Every structure is written in structure tokens, then in C-alpha cells.
C-alpha positions as CSV (number, residue, x, y, z in Angstrom):
1,X,143.3,96.4,132.1
2,X,139.6,95.6,132.6
3,X,138.7,99.1,131.5
4,X,140.9,98.8,128.4
5,X,139.4,95.5,127.4
6,X,135.8,97.0,127.9
7,X,136.8,100.0,125.7
8,X,138.2,97.8,123.0
9,X,135.1,95.6,123.0
10,X,132.9,98.7,122.8
11,X,134.9,100.0,119.9
12,X,134.6,96.7,118.0
13,X,130.9,96.6,118.6
14,X,130.4,100.2,117.4
15,X,132.5,99.5,114.2
16,X,130.5,96.3,113.5
17,X,127.2,98.2,114.0
18,X,128.4,101.0,111.6
19,X,129.3,98.4,109.0
20,X,125.9,96.8,109.3
21,X,124.2,100.2,109.0
22,X,126.2,101.0,105.9
23,X,125.2,97.6,104.3
24,X,121.5,98.2,105.2
25,X,121.6,101.7,103.7
26,X,123.1,100.4,100.5
27,X,120.4,97.7,100.2
28,X,117.6,100.2,100.9
29,X,119.1,102.7,98.5
30,X,119.2,100.1,95.8
31,X,115.6,99.0,96.6
32,X,114.4,102.6,96.5
33,X,116.1,103.2,93.1
34,X,114.4,100.1,91.7
35,X,111.0,101.4,93.0
36,X,111.6,104.8,91.5
37,X,112.4,103.2,88.1
38,X,109.3,101.1,88.3
39,X,107.2,104.1,89.1
40,X,108.6,106.1,86.2
41,X,107.7,103.3,83.8
42,X,104.1,103.3,85.0
43,X,101.9,105.4,82.7
44,X,98.6,105.4,84.6
45,X,100.0,107.2,87.6
46,X,99.5,104.3,90.1
47,X,102.5,103.3,92.2
48,X,101.8,99.6,92.3
49,X,101.6,97.7,89.0
50,X,101.0,94.4,90.6
51,X,97.8,95.6,92.4
52,X,96.4,96.8,89.1
53,X,97.1,93.5,87.4
54,X,95.5,91.6,90.3
55,X,92.4,93.7,90.0
56,X,92.2,92.9,86.2
57,X,92.6,89.2,86.9
58,X,89.9,89.3,89.7
59,X,87.5,91.0,87.3
60,X,88.0,88.3,84.7
61,X,87.5,85.6,87.4
62,X,84.3,87.2,88.5
63,X,83.0,87.2,84.9
64,X,83.9,83.6,84.5
65,X,82.0,82.7,87.7
66,X,78.9,84.6,86.5
67,X,79.0,82.5,83.3
68,X,79.4,79.3,85.3
69,X,76.2,80.1,87.3
70,X,74.3,80.7,84.1
């Protein structure tokens, strides 16, 4: 009986792990699809739109600081 209980516990654990893996795969697939859509919309060939926007903002801030020093 002890062996049967251990086998049943192992089966339950394996099933739960498989369900968790399936959920994670669905989430990652959805996230990858969103990333692919964002990359296709980008015209300048860079993968990260936010990084480019941050660079532009930083350049503007640097110009403002230069004017403040003058």
C-alpha cells in the first residue's frame, strides 16, 4: 500500500508539473508573439523601441542642461 500511495503521489506531482509547464509555454508564446509584432512595426531595424525613445529624451535633457549652464 505504501508503494501504491507513493506512485499515486508521483503521478499527481508529474501531472501538476506538466500543467504548469503548459501554462508557462502559453504565456511565453503569447509574449514572443507580442515581441514579434512590435519588431515588425519598427521601421528603423532596432529591436527595442523604448531604448531609442530614451536616447532621444536623454539628448534633449543634455541640451537643456547646456542651456542652463550658459
